[in-house]
C-alpha positions, -999 to +999 in steps of 0.1 A: -044-736+800-019-705+808-035-687+779-071-692+788-061-676+825-040-649+813-075-640+791-096-642+820-071-624+839-072-595+812-106-594+810-113-592+848-088-565+849-105-543+824-137-546+839-120-539+871-107-506+855-141-495+838-160-503+871-133-479+890-133-449+867-166-452+850-158-424+824-161-423+789-123-421+780-113-456+797-100-482+771-133-502+757-156-470+764-140-450+734-145-459+699-107-462+699-106-484+728-130-506+717-112-511+690-082-519+706-098-539+734-112-565+702-075-564+684-059-575+720-088-601+726-077-613+689-039-613+696-044-629+727-061-661+711-039-659+682-068-655+657-058-644+622-092-626+612-084-632+573-087-669+576-121-668+598-151-685+581-183-666+592-193-694+618-157-690+630-162-651+632-196-657+648-178-677+677-148-651+682-175-621+686-199-639+711-168-653+732-152-615+732-184-604+744-187-628+768-151-626+784-147-590+779-178-575+799-181-535+798-198-525+826-207-487+833-225-480+801-260-477+789-260-507+769-237-533+757-253-554+729-244-578+695-254-565+664-254-587+634-260-575+598-255-587+563-267-571+528-251-558+497-226-532+492-217-509+465-193-477+466-184-466+430-172-496+413-168-518+441-190-544+455-192-568+478-216-587+503-210-578+534-219-602+570-208-584+602-209-592+636-203-559+656-205-547+692-223-519+702-220-500+734-238-465+745-226-444+768-239-412+780-216-379+768-212-347+786-247-333+776-265-365+790-271-378+756-266-414+745-233-420+720-228-452+707-195-469+697-191-500+678-164-526+668-166-555+652-156-581+622-170-576+589-165-604+559-169-594+521-179-622+498-181-618+463-216-604+456-234-621+426-241-656+446-259-637+475-281-613+452-314-630+461-306-625+499-322-595+514-306-572+540-309-587+577-302-574+610-304-586+644-294-575+680-287-593+712-293-567+739-278-582+766-258-614+778-294-631+786-301-633+750-271-643+734-283-679+730-314-668+710-294-645+693-270-671+682-300-692+669-311-666+650-278-659+636-273-696+627-308-697+608-303-667+586-304-674+551-268-653+548-252-678+575-263-707+562-246-703+531-217-687+542-209-705+577-180-723+559-169-701+532-140-680+531-143-643+524-128-623+496-119-597+522-118-593+561-119-560+581-115-556+617-138-521+622-155-497+643-190-498+619-201-522+595-233-525+570-249-495+567 
């Protein structure tokens, strides 16, 4: 129970810090800061990303989105993506859930930052799956987004499978 209060306190202080300053260099707004916030959330909950299945990863990322709000940004959304990946002789099937935050840069243009978890699976058993992407543009659409994720062919196939590799990253399937 104390861990839950600590987590809620951390999320509240993070949100207050963002609200108070509103600058792009604040933790959680810069690319590095957003990654630090995700890693801190994982550490506070004692989550070893290398042990996550796709179903567990989705729950963790949705919890981070819900419990660690980022205010004073243009947008804060979840992005679910999957598809085949190949680089040189390395291949994998990547399934990602990322948080994409948009802020205005000094020139007034939108600048996106992303952080999330990507699971890599052996590609041959997913060869028939076409690339897919879905977005939850705000907290009000998370339930519908979860239904879309859970009904996607890759999630249904890989929900309980352990991946061959896991990355906490600021990117994802391109």
